C-alpha positions in Angstrom: 10.0 -30.6 -1.7 7.3 -28.5 -0.1 7.8 -26.1 2.8 5.7 -27.3 5.8 3.1 -25.4 7.7 4.6 -24.7 11.1 1.5 -24.3 13.3 2.8 -23.2 16.7 2.5 -20.2 18.9 5.4 -21.1 21.1 9.0 -22.3 20.7 11.5 -23.8 23.2 13.8 -21.3 24.8 17.3 -20.9 23.2 16.3 -21.6 19.6 16.1 -19.4 16.5 12.5 -18.4 17.1 11.4 -16.8 20.4 7.7 -16.5 20.1 5.0 -16.9 17.4 4.3 -13.2 17.2 7.9 -12.5 16.3 8.7 -15.1 13.6 7.7 -18.4 12.0 9.6 -20.7 9.6 6.7 -20.7 7.1 6.6 -16.9 7.1 10.4 -16.8 6.6 10.2 -19.2 3.6 7.7 -16.9 1.9 9.6 -13.8 2.8 12.8 -15.2 1.3 11.1 -16.0 -2.0 9.2 -12.7 -2.3 12.2 -10.6 -1.2 14.3 -12.3 -4.0 11.7 -11.5 -6.6 11.5 -7.8 -5.5 15.3 -7.4 -5.0 15.0 -6.7 -1.2 13.9 -8.1 2.1 10.2 -8.9 2.6 8.2 -8.7 5.8 4.7 -10.3 5.7 1.5 -9.1 7.4 -2.0 -10.3 7.9 -3.5 -8.4 5.0 -2.6 -5.9 2.3 -4.0 -3.1 4.4 -2.0 -4.2 7.4 1.1 -3.9 5.1 -0.1 -0.4 4.0 -0.5 0.7 7.6 3.0 -0.6 8.5 4.6 1.0 5.5 3.3 4.5 6.3 4.2 4.1 9.9 7.8 3.1 9.0 8.3 5.9 6.5 6.6 8.6 8.6 8.4 7.7 11.9 10.1 10.8 13.4 8.8 13.1 10.6 7.2 16.4 11.3 3.5 15.6 11.8 2.5 18.7 9.8 4.4 17.6 6.7 2.1 16.7 3.7 1.8 13.5 1.8 1.4 13.2 -2.0 -1.1 10.5 -2.9 -2.7 9.2 -6.1 -6.0 10.9 -7.0 -7.3 7.6 -8.4 -5.6 5.3 -5.8 -7.3 2.5 -3.9 -9.9 4.2 -1.8 -9.2 2.4 1.5 -5.5 3.3 1.3 -6.2 6.9 0.7 -8.8 6.9 3.5 -6.1 5.4 5.9 -3.6 8.1 4.9 -6.2 10.8 5.2 -6.9 9.6 8.7 -3.4 10.4 9.8 -4.3 14.1 10.0 -1.5 15.2 7.6 -2.3 17.4 4.6 -2.9 15.3 1.5 -1.9 16.5 -2.0 -3.9 14.4 -4.4 -2.3 14.2 -7.9 -2.6 12.0 -10.9 0.5 9.7 -10.8 0.6 9.7 -14.6 1.2 13.5 -14.6 4.9 13.5 -13.7 5.2 17.3 -13.7 2.3 17.7 -11.3 3.7 15.1 -9.0 7.1 16.7 -9.0 5.6 20.1 -8.3 3.7 18.6 -5.3 6.9 17.1 -3.6 8.6 20.1 -1.9 7.8 20.0 1.8 6.1 16.5 1.5 7.2 13.7 3.8 5.8 10.8 1.7 5.1 10.1 -1.9 2.7 7.2 -2.2 2.5 5.7 -5.6 0.3 2.9 -7.2 1.6 1.5 -10.4 -0.5 0.8 -12.3 -3.2 2.6 -10.3 -6.3 0.8 -9.2 -8.7 1.0 -11.0 -7.8 3.5 -13.8 -4.6 1.6 -14.6 -2.5 4.8 -15.0 1.3 4.2 -15.2 3.7 6.4 -13.3 7.2 7.3 -14.4 8.8 5.7 -11.4 12.4 6.5 -12.2 11.6 10.2 -12.6 9.4 10.4 -9.5 11.9 8.6 -7.3 14.7 10.8 -8.5 12.6 13.9 -7.8 11.7 12.6 -4.4 15.4 12.1 -3.5 16.0 15.8 -4.4 13.3 17.0 -2.0 14.0 14.4 0.8 10.6 12.8 0.3 10.3 9.1 1.0 8.7 6.9 -1.6 6.4 3.8 -1.2 5.1 2.0 -4.2 2.1 -0.2 -4.1 2.9 -2.7 -6.9 0.0 -5.1 -6.3 -1.5 -4.8 -9.8 1.9 -5.4 -11.4 3.6 -8.0 -9.1 7.4 -8.2 -8.9 7.4 -10.1 -12.2 6.4 -6.9 -14.1 7.7 -4.1 -11.9 10.5 -3.8 -9.3 10.3 -0.3 -7.8 13.3 -0.8 -5.4 15.5 -0.9 -8.5 14.1 2.5 -9.5 14.8 4.2 -6.2 11.7 3.5 -4.0 12.2 3.1 -0.3 9.5 0.5 0.2 7.2 -1.7 -1.9 3.8 -2.9 -0.8 1.9 -5.9 -2.1 -1.5 -7.2 -1.3 -0.5 -10.8 -1.7 -4.2 -11.7 -1.5 -4.3 -10.9 -5.2 -1.9 -12.3 -7.8 0.8 -13.6 -5.5 -1.6 -16.0 -3.9 -3.7 -16.2 -7.0 -6.5 -18.5 -5.8 -8.9 -16.2 -3.9 -8.4 -18.2 -0.7 -6.3 -16.1 1.6 -5.6 -12.6 2.9 -2.0 -11.6 3.3 0.2 -8.5 2.7 3.9 -7.7 2.4 6.3 -4.8 2.7 9.6 -5.1 0.9 12.6 -2.9 1.6 16.2 -2.6 0.3 17.6 -1.1 3.6 18.0 -3.1 6.7 16.9 -0.3 9.0 13.5 -0.1 7.2 13.2 -3.9 7.4 13.9 -3.8 11.2 11.3 -1.1 11.7 8.7 -3.1 9.7 9.4 -6.2 11.8 9.1 -4.1 15.0 5.8 -2.7 13.9 4.5 -6.1 13.1 5.6 -7.5 16.5 4.2 -4.6 18.4 0.8 -4.4 16.7 0.4 -8.1 16.1 -0.7 -7.9 12.4 1.0 -11.2 11.7 0.1 -13.7 8.9 -1.1 -17.1 9.8 1.3 -19.9 9.0 -1.3 -21.6 6.7 -2.0 -18.3 4.9 1.8 -17.8 4.4 2.0 -21.4 3.0 -0.8 -20.7 0.5 0.9 -17.6 -0.8 4.2 -19.5 -1.1 2.5 -22.2 -3.0 0.9 -19.5 -5.2 4.3 -18.0 -6.0 5.3 -21.3 -7.6 2.8 -20.9 -10.4 2.8 -17.0 -10.6 4.9 -16.9 -13.8 2.6 -19.2 -15.8 -0.6 -17.8 -14.3 0.4 -14.2 -15.0 1.7 -15.0 -18.5 -1.6 -16.7 -19.5 -3.8 -14.1 -17.9 -1.9 -11.2 -19.4 -2.0 -12.8 -22.9 -5.7 -13.2 -22.7 -6.2 -9.7 -21.3 -4.4 -8.3 -24.3 -6.6 -10.1 -26.7 -9.8 -9.1 -24.9 -8.7 -5.5 -24.7 -8.2 -5.4 -28.5 -11.6 -6.8 -29.1 -13.3 -4.5 -26.6 -11.9 -1.5 -28.4 -14.1 -2.3 -31.3 -17.2 -3.2 -29.3 -20.1 -0.7 -29.9 -21.2 -0.9 -26.3 -17.8 0.2 -25.0 -17.0 3.9 -24.7 -13.3 3.5 -23.6 -10.8 0.8 -22.8 -8.0 1.4 -20.3 -5.2 -1.1 -20.7 -1.5 -0.2 -20.8 -0.9 -3.0 -23.4 -2.8 -1.2 -26.1 -0.6 1.1 -28.3 -3.1 3.9 -28.0 -3.3 3.8 -24.2 -1.8 6.9 -22.5 0.4 4.7 -20.4 1.6 2.3 -23.1 5.0 3.8 -23.8 5.8 4.3 -20.1 4.7 0.7 -19.3 6.8 -0.6 -22.2 9.9 1.3 -20.9 9.5 0.5 -17.2 7.5 -2.7 -16.9 8.0 -6.2 -18.1 4.4 -6.5 -19.3 1.1 -4.6 -19.0 -0.6 -7.0 -16.6 -4.0 -8.7 -16.6 -6.4 -6.0 -15.4 -8.6 -4.1 -17.9 -10.9 -1.2 -17.2 -13.7 -0.4 -19.5 -16.3 2.4 -19.6 -19.6 1.4 -21.2 -22.1 3.6 -23.0 -25.2 4.3 -20.9 -23.6 5.2 -17.6 -24.0 3.5 -14.2 -27.2 1.6 -15.0 -25.7 0.1 -18.1 -22.5 -0.9 -16.3 -24.6 -2.6 -13.5 -26.6 -4.4 -16.1 -23.5 -5.8 -17.8 -22.1 -7.0 -14.4 -25.3 -8.7 -13.6 -25.7 -10.5 -16.9 -22.4 -12.3 -17.2 -22.3 -16.0 -16.4 -18.6 -16.9 -16.5 -17.3 -13.6 -15.3 -18.0 -13.4 -11.6 -19.5 -10.1 -10.4 -17.4 -9.5 -7.3 -14.6 -7.4 -5.8 -10.9 -8.1 -5.6 -8.7 -9.3 -8.4 -5.8 -11.5 -9.3 -7.4 -15.0 -9.0 -7.6 -17.8 -11.5 -11.3 -16.9 -12.0 -12.2 -14.0 -14.2 -14.1 -11.3 -12.2 -15.6 -7.9 -12.9 -17.2 -5.1 -10.9 -18.4 -1.6 -11.2 -16.0 0.2 -8.9 -18.2 3.2 -8.1 -20.7 0.9 -6.4 -18.4 1.4 -3.3 -19.4 4.5 -1.4 -15.7 5.4 -0.7 -14.5 5.1 -4.3 -12.6 8.0 -5.7 -14.7 10.6 -7.5 -12.4 10.6 -10.5 -13.5 7.0 -11.3 -16.3 7.1 -13.9 -19.6 5.7 -12.7 -19.7 3.6 -15.9 -16.3 2.0 -15.3 -16.0 -1.8 -14.9 -12.7 -3.3 -13.7 -12.0 -6.7 -15.3 -9.6 -9.1 -13.7 -8.7 -11.7 -16.4 -8.3 -15.2 -15.1 -7.3 -18.5 -16.7 -10.4 -19.5 -18.6 -10.4 -20.0 -22.4 -10.3 -16.7 -24.1 -13.2 -17.5 -26.5 -15.4 -18.5 -23.5 -14.6 -15.2 -21.8 -15.2 -13.2 -24.9 -18.6 -14.9 -25.7 -19.8 -14.2 -22.2 -18.6 -10.6 -22.1 -19.9 -9.8 -25.6 -23.3 -11.3 -24.8 -23.6 -9.2 -21.6 -22.5 -6.0 -23.4 -24.8 -6.6 -26.4 -28.0 -7.9 -24.7 -30.7 -5.2 -24.4 
């Protein structure tokens, strides 16, 4: 019933697998499942950033090195830093501003989208952006880590590649690092596999097994966490210590209508800005008992962190912003802990 962990570096000659850096049965079982969810073919990597590096290498292969890239102004800071390190001009745009993104596309080799963005949770109009990119000959990669394939399938909307940090929701238990690139075209799949084989950014068989096991409970985990996130977001809107709540599931959120039209749910991440600025946000994060003050997201445990504590975080992210990753604990326990941390002087 359970796919086994195939822990080997070498295979006998003449079989399906040539060498442990090229393929592994446990990887392939995970790739088959994830590719089916996303509507394409998945290639797994040792981490989310390894998948990001492979995706940009595949999509920029053979492209004029002076051609620009359009990237999210509020995107994950390590991704933007990696893209900036390529030496190409960067055009930083809010992915929620469709007109601005479309205006930035002429002459660009790559459009990199996060949907929803991390950590501001802005929602892009993916069908419109992909259509505009086709007109300008710009390739499109969508990082859908915050949504997962259960809520968003960018290949169906015209994207060339999808990237996932499987470390987050796909694994779901804060116990492994793994990334994936998913493509709808075989030539892009072949290039991703060649990149992995050449540079060696391969997932471990045990890590692949953990993510495959995580996929089996992804629907129930995400459904529970998303339901709780919606309830907490509604309560946080009325909290006197909270200046702003960012959550696409709220009717008043700027991305609500777009999320309703293009996604199968708003997800389980919430971003709040607290009154009192950076010091107040740090104090809230330090006072919680059930919510864990730590980075990353998508696990069964509820976590929160002030994102601008990281030196490389994007300047458009408010210093008072806390990103909340809602887990599977009881909603009333989560609320009592959060309310106490926000209210306590």
